[in-house]
C-alpha positions as a printed NumPy array, in Angstrom:
array([[-33.533,  35.661,  32.812],
       [-35.617,  38.734,  32.06 ],
       [-33.191,  39.838,  29.351],
       [-33.282,  36.422,  27.702],
       [-37.092,  36.32 ,  27.793],
       [-37.319,  39.839,  26.357],
       [-35.086,  38.921,  23.431],
       [-37.061,  35.745,  22.791],
       [-40.298,  37.728,  22.689],
       [-38.755,  40.269,  20.302],
       [-37.894,  37.432,  17.926],
       [-41.574,  36.456,  17.527],
       [-42.743,  39.527,  15.552],
       [-39.571,  39.29 ,  13.461],
       [-40.387,  35.675,  12.615],
       [-43.976,  36.66 ,  11.769],
       [-42.768,  39.455,   9.494],
       [-40.368,  37.063,   7.784],
       [-43.215,  34.622,   7.085],
       [-45.334,  37.4  ,   5.54 ],
       [-42.48 ,  38.524,   3.296],
       [-41.631,  34.955,   2.248],
       [-45.252,  34.312,   1.285],
       [-45.801,  37.642,  -0.479],
       [-42.569,  37.802,  -2.48 ],
       [-43.561,  34.813,  -4.576],
       [-46.757,  36.527,  -5.706],
       [-45.105,  39.895,  -6.225],
       [-42.553,  38.347,  -8.59 ],
       [-43.424,  38.435, -12.302],
       [-45.004,  35.409, -13.918],
       [-47.864,  33.09 , -13.107],
       [-47.267,  30.101, -10.809],
       [-49.827,  28.136, -12.811],
       [-47.516,  28.151, -15.842],
       [-45.52 ,  25.288, -14.351],
       [-48.607,  23.294, -13.42 ],
       [-51.019,  23.457, -16.36 ],
       [-50.157,  23.085, -20.053],
       [-50.408,  26.131, -22.334],
       [-53.474,  24.722, -24.106],
       [-55.395,  23.967, -20.903],
       [-59.065,  24.853, -20.835],
       [-60.493,  27.36 , -18.396],
       [-62.208,  24.519, -16.541],
       [-58.839,  22.788, -16.03 ],
       [-57.224,  26.026, -14.853],
       [-60.064,  26.619, -12.371],
       [-59.758,  23.052, -11.074],
       [-55.998,  23.417, -10.548],
       [-56.471,  26.763,  -8.805],
       [-59.011,  25.163,  -6.484],
       [-56.719,  22.177,  -5.795],
       [-53.833,  24.46 ,  -4.787],
       [-56.045,  26.969,  -3.   ],
       [-55.131,  29.74 ,  -5.439],
       [-58.779,  30.69 ,  -5.926],
       [-59.048,  31.962,  -2.338],
       [-58.252,  35.529,  -1.228],
       [-54.577,  36.171,  -0.597],
       [-55.046,  36.633,   3.158],
       [-56.86 ,  33.308,   3.404],
       [-54.111,  31.637,   1.375],
       [-51.502,  33.037,   3.769],
       [-53.37 ,  31.877,   6.886],
       [-53.805,  28.368,   5.474],
       [-50.143,  28.273,   4.482],
       [-49.015,  29.558,   7.883],
       [-51.165,  26.993,   9.7  ],
       [-49.593,  24.204,   7.678],
       [-46.093,  25.588,   8.256],
       [-46.648,  25.7  ,  12.007],
       [-47.514,  22.   ,  11.819],
       [-44.37 ,  21.198,   9.846],
       [-46.07 ,  20.948,   6.453],
       [-44.297,  23.107,   3.867],
       [-46.328,  21.676,   1.011],
       [-45.386,  19.543,  -1.958],
       [-42.906,  20.486,  -4.652],
       [-44.546,  21.06 ,  -8.017],
       [-41.508,  19.944, -10.004],
       [-40.616,  16.794,  -8.031],
       [-43.923,  15.988,  -6.236],
       [-41.893,  15.335,  -3.079],
       [-42.543,  17.004,   0.296],
       [-40.868,  20.407,   0.439],
       [-39.718,  19.774,   4.017],
       [-37.787,  16.69 ,   2.873],
       [-36.215,  18.544,  -0.056],
       [-35.164,  21.466,   2.147],
       [-33.757,  19.305,   4.941],
       [-31.647,  17.25 ,   2.538],
       [-30.313,  20.401,   0.875],
       [-29.635,  22.106,   4.216],
       [-27.651,  19.091,   5.361],
       [-25.406,  19.398,   2.307],
       [-24.99 ,  23.154,   2.8  ],
       [-24.13 ,  22.641,   6.464],
       [-21.266,  20.382,   5.382],
       [-19.725,  23.295,   3.485],
       [-20.489,  25.824,   6.209],
       [-18.977,  23.537,   8.865],
       [-15.715,  23.697,   6.931],
       [-15.835,  27.287,   5.643],
       [-16.984,  29.115,   8.793],
       [-14.309,  27.856,  11.224],
       [-11.622,  28.475,   8.605],
       [-12.887,  32.017,   7.997],
       [-13.129,  32.689,  11.745],
       [ -9.689,  31.353,  12.68 ],
       [ -7.822,  32.927,   9.768],
       [ -9.783,  36.208,   9.83 ],
       [ -9.503,  36.62 ,  13.604],
       [ -5.765,  35.89 ,  13.579],
       [ -5.236,  38.35 ,  10.729],
       [ -7.243,  41.069,  12.495],
       [ -5.361,  40.64 ,  15.759],
       [ -1.986,  40.663,  13.986],
       [ -2.895,  43.841,  12.087],
       [ -4.043,  45.552,  15.284],
       [ -0.842,  44.616,  17.116],
       [  1.273,  46.416,  14.483],
       [ -0.891,  49.297,  13.199],
       [  0.568,  51.064,  10.197],
       [  3.271,  48.433,   9.69 ],
       [  3.753,  46.041,   6.806],
       [  1.695,  43.346,   8.561],
       [ -1.207,  45.76 ,   8.92 ],
       [ -0.982,  46.779,   5.262],
       [ -0.716,  43.169,   4.114],
       [ -3.711,  42.059,   6.181],
       [ -5.778,  45.03 ,   5.021],
       [ -4.9  ,  44.3  ,   1.395],
       [ -5.783,  40.615,   1.703],
       [ -9.042,  41.448,   3.484],
       [-10.053,  43.981,   0.822],
       [ -9.289,  41.495,  -1.956],
       [-11.234,  38.763,  -0.156],
       [-14.289,  40.962,   0.283],
       [-14.132,  42.447,  -3.219],
       [-13.796,  39.281,  -5.292],
       [-17.143,  37.62 ,  -6.136],
       [-17.156,  34.183,  -4.568],
       [-18.573,  32.53 ,  -7.676],
       [-15.721,  34.009,  -9.762],
       [-13.22 ,  32.65 ,  -7.249],
       [-14.945,  29.284,  -7.594],
       [-14.56 ,  29.322, -11.366],
       [-10.857,  30.221, -11.052],
       [-10.313,  27.443,  -8.515],
       [-11.991,  24.931, -10.817],
       [ -9.792,  25.987, -13.739],
       [ -6.586,  25.839, -11.707],
       [ -7.075,  23.043,  -9.194],
       [ -9.374,  20.752, -11.161],
       [ -8.657,  21.318, -14.848],
       [ -4.984,  22.322, -15.083],
       [ -3.449,  20.684, -12.028],
       [ -5.977,  17.841, -11.493],
       [ -5.651,  18.148,  -7.716],
       [ -9.311,  18.168,  -6.694],
       [-12.67 ,  17.323,  -8.3  ],
       [-14.491,  20.186,  -9.991],
       [-18.149,  19.425,  -9.236],
       [-20.455,  17.177,  -7.279],
       [-20.144,  15.75 ,  -3.797],
       [-19.006,  12.203,  -4.463],
       [-20.944,   9.032,  -3.86 ],
       [-22.579,  10.353,  -0.681],
       [-21.812,   7.102,   1.144],
       [-18.303,   8.061,   2.306],
       [-17.692,   9.157,   5.885],
       [-18.011,  12.912,   6.426],
       [-14.398,  13.393,   7.556],
       [-12.863,  10.985,   5.064],
       [-10.707,  12.259,   2.226],
       [-13.194,  10.821,  -0.266],
       [-15.767,  13.28 ,   1.084],
       [-13.514,  16.212,   2.007],
       [-11.868,  16.516,  -1.396],
       [-15.205,  17.528,  -2.936],
       [-15.746,  20.156,  -0.218],
       [-12.404,  21.98 ,  -0.293],
       [-12.875,  24.188,  -3.36 ],
       [-16.446,  25.357,  -2.614],
       [-15.533,  25.904,   1.046],
       [-12.589,  28.118,   0.078],
       [-14.853,  30.115,  -2.247],
       [-17.413,  30.596,   0.54 ],
       [-14.841,  31.436,   3.231],
       [-13.088,  34.334,   1.489],
       [-15.695,  37.062,   2.041],
       [-16.408,  36.187,   5.719],
       [-12.655,  35.928,   6.35 ],
       [-12.077,  39.453,   5.003],
       [-14.998,  40.916,   6.961],
       [-13.949,  39.225,  10.212],
       [-10.328,  40.379,   9.751],
       [-11.305,  44.019,   9.157],
       [-13.88 ,  44.034,  11.979],
       [-11.467,  42.427,  14.453],
       [ -8.731,  44.907,  13.584],
       [-11.051,  47.903,  14.02 ],
       [-12.479,  46.567,  17.29 ],
       [ -9.098,  45.742,  18.849],
       [ -7.633,  49.113,  17.853],
       [-10.631,  50.903,  19.326],
       [-10.414,  49.01 ,  22.621],
       [ -6.665,  49.57 ,  22.83 ],
       [ -7.284,  53.308,  23.29 ],
       [ -9.754,  52.877,  26.179],
       [ -8.954,  53.925,  29.718],
       [ -8.949,  50.399,  31.148],
       [ -6.014,  49.485,  28.864],
       [ -4.031,  52.462,  30.121],
       [ -4.884,  51.427,  33.677],
       [ -3.672,  47.871,  33.102],
       [ -0.397,  49.128,  31.689],
       [ -0.024,  51.609,  34.555],
       [ -0.324,  48.702,  36.99 ],
       [  2.687,  47.107,  35.301],
       [  0.904,  44.19 ,  33.666],
       [  2.697,  42.468,  30.814],
       [  1.729,  43.235,  27.238],
       [  0.438,  39.692,  26.751],
       [ -1.936,  40.134,  29.721],
       [ -3.159,  43.46 ,  28.365],
       [ -3.713,  41.881,  24.95 ],
       [ -5.673,  39.051,  26.526],
       [ -8.007,  41.541,  28.247],
       [ -8.485,  43.482,  25.001],
       [ -9.289,  40.34 ,  23.027],
       [-11.772,  39.187,  25.648],
       [-13.59 ,  42.526,  25.464],
       [-13.557,  42.375,  21.659],
       [-15.093,  38.894,  21.588],
       [-18.802,  39.955,  21.771],
       [-18.464,  42.215,  18.736],
       [-16.563,  39.567,  16.791],
       [-19.238,  36.991,  17.629],
       [-21.907,  39.332,  16.24 ],
       [-20.011,  39.54 ,  12.948],
       [-19.573,  35.757,  12.883],
       [-23.318,  35.268,  13.384],
       [-24.138,  37.523,  10.439],
       [-21.607,  35.729,   8.251],
       [-23.021,  32.338,   9.234],
       [-26.424,  33.486,   8.006],
       [-24.816,  34.761,   4.828],
       [-23.145,  31.408,   4.186],
       [-26.395,  29.509,   4.703],
       [-28.458,  31.63 ,   2.329],
       [-25.945,  33.354,   0.083],
       [-24.273,  30.295,  -1.381],
       [-26.576,  29.951,  -4.407],
       [-23.971,  30.931,  -7.025],
       [-21.118,  28.988,  -5.427],
       [-23.219,  25.843,  -5.159],
       [-24.305,  26.301,  -8.768],
       [-20.685,  26.603,  -9.941],
       [-19.703,  23.395,  -8.133],
       [-23.038,  21.585,  -8.711],
       [-23.281,  21.118,  -4.967],
       [-26.859,  20.056,  -4.049],
       [-27.286,  22.437,  -1.136],
       [-29.894,  25.002,  -0.134],
       [-28.569,  27.625,  -2.545],
       [-28.678,  25.177,  -5.446],
       [-32.207,  24.171,  -4.407],
       [-33.286,  27.81 ,  -4.268],
       [-31.949,  28.422,  -7.757],
       [-33.815,  25.372,  -9.06 ],
       [-37.042,  26.527,  -7.421],
       [-36.723,  29.975,  -9.002],
       [-35.949,  28.518, -12.423],
       [-38.892,  26.099, -12.313],
       [-41.247,  28.633, -10.706],
       [-41.889,  26.009,  -8.037],
       [-43.885,  28.156,  -5.595],
       [-44.125,  25.716,  -2.639],
       [-40.441,  24.82 ,  -2.886],
       [-39.438,  28.479,  -3.219],
       [-41.565,  29.529,  -0.256],
       [-40.351,  26.679,   1.921],
       [-36.674,  27.194,   1.105],
       [-36.755,  30.959,   1.635],
       [-38.722,  30.574,   4.869],
       [-36.367,  27.985,   6.375],
       [-33.265,  29.98 ,   5.409],
       [-34.766,  33.184,   6.807],
       [-35.728,  31.47 ,  10.066],
       [-32.208,  30.065,  10.396],
       [-30.89 ,  33.605,  10.005],
       [-33.314,  34.887,  12.682],
       [-32.433,  32.024,  15.037],
       [-28.711,  32.57 ,  14.48 ],
       [-28.972,  36.255,  15.322],
       [-31.048,  35.439,  18.416],
       [-28.422,  32.928,  19.547],
       [-25.64 ,  35.466,  18.957],
       [-27.602,  38.089,  20.864],
       [-28.003,  35.762,  23.843],
       [-24.344,  34.772,  23.678],
       [-23.326,  38.43 ,  23.71 ],
       [-25.434,  38.978,  26.816],
       [-23.696,  36.019,  28.409],
       [-20.214,  37.308,  27.57 ],
       [-20.836,  41.008,  28.294],
       [-22.692,  41.626,  31.593],
       [-23.234,  45.284,  30.635],
       [-25.806,  44.203,  28.037],
       [-27.984,  42.599,  30.707],
       [-28.962,  46.051,  31.923],
       [-30.159,  47.033,  28.407]])
C-alpha cells in the first residue's frame, strides 16, 4: 500500500509540470493568438476588448492560475474556431482515436510479443534474422507513409477497403461496416509499436535466459516448456512497460496517420487546432493527451509492482 501511495504522490508534481508546459508552449510558439479572433483591420479598442474578454490582458501567471482553476473544474474553455466547448470536442475525438488504438494496440502486442519470443527461442537462426529484419523495417518506416501506400494499394488499385473517413458513425463498433474503415489506419499505427515490442521482448527474454535461475531450473530436470514459461513470466513486467509507452504514443502520436485517413480523432483535432491557432482547443487537447500518457505510465508502474514483488521494496 505504501508503494502504491508513493507512486501516486509522485504523479502529482509530474501532472503539475505537464499543465505548466501545456499552457506555456502555446505562448512560446510564434504568432499571435488574437490573429484568429479579431480581423486585420480591427481598431485598438476592439483588440483591447477581445483581450479583456479572453483574459489575455492579465499577467501570464494570473492567466495560468485562472486556466488551471477552470481545468480542475472540468472547464477547458471554448474553441475559437467552432465556439463549442473544448471538453466536448476533445472527448469526441478521443473516442474516435480509442477505436483505432483498441484495434492497433492488441494486434501490435500479440504479433510483436510472439515475434520476440520466437526470435529469442532460436537466436542467430533464420527466424531470429527474419524477426529482426521485420522489426527494423516496422520501426523505420514512417507510419504516415505506410498509410499512403496502403491507401494506394488497398483502396485505389484493389478497391478492398475505403480510403478515408469512418463511415456513417451509426454502425455497431464491431460490425464490418465500422471495422472496414478502421483496418488501414490501425495497421499503419500498429507497425512501429509491433517492431519495438518484438525487439524489446527478444532482448529481455535472451537476457533472462542467461540468469542463474534458468540454469537452476534446467539442473532440476524441468522441461524446456516449463523453463520458457518461467522466463516469459519474468519478462512480462518489462514488456508491459514498453506496451504502456507505446499506448501513450498511439494516443498522441497519431496526428499524421489520422490526417492521411481523414479520421476525426485526437491527432486530427490537434492538427486542426494548430492550423487554426485555436489556443483553447490546442491547450485542452495537449493537456488531455499528456494526462492520459501520465496516467498510463502510472497504471503500468502499479501493474509492474503487482507482477514483480521485488519492486515493492524500492
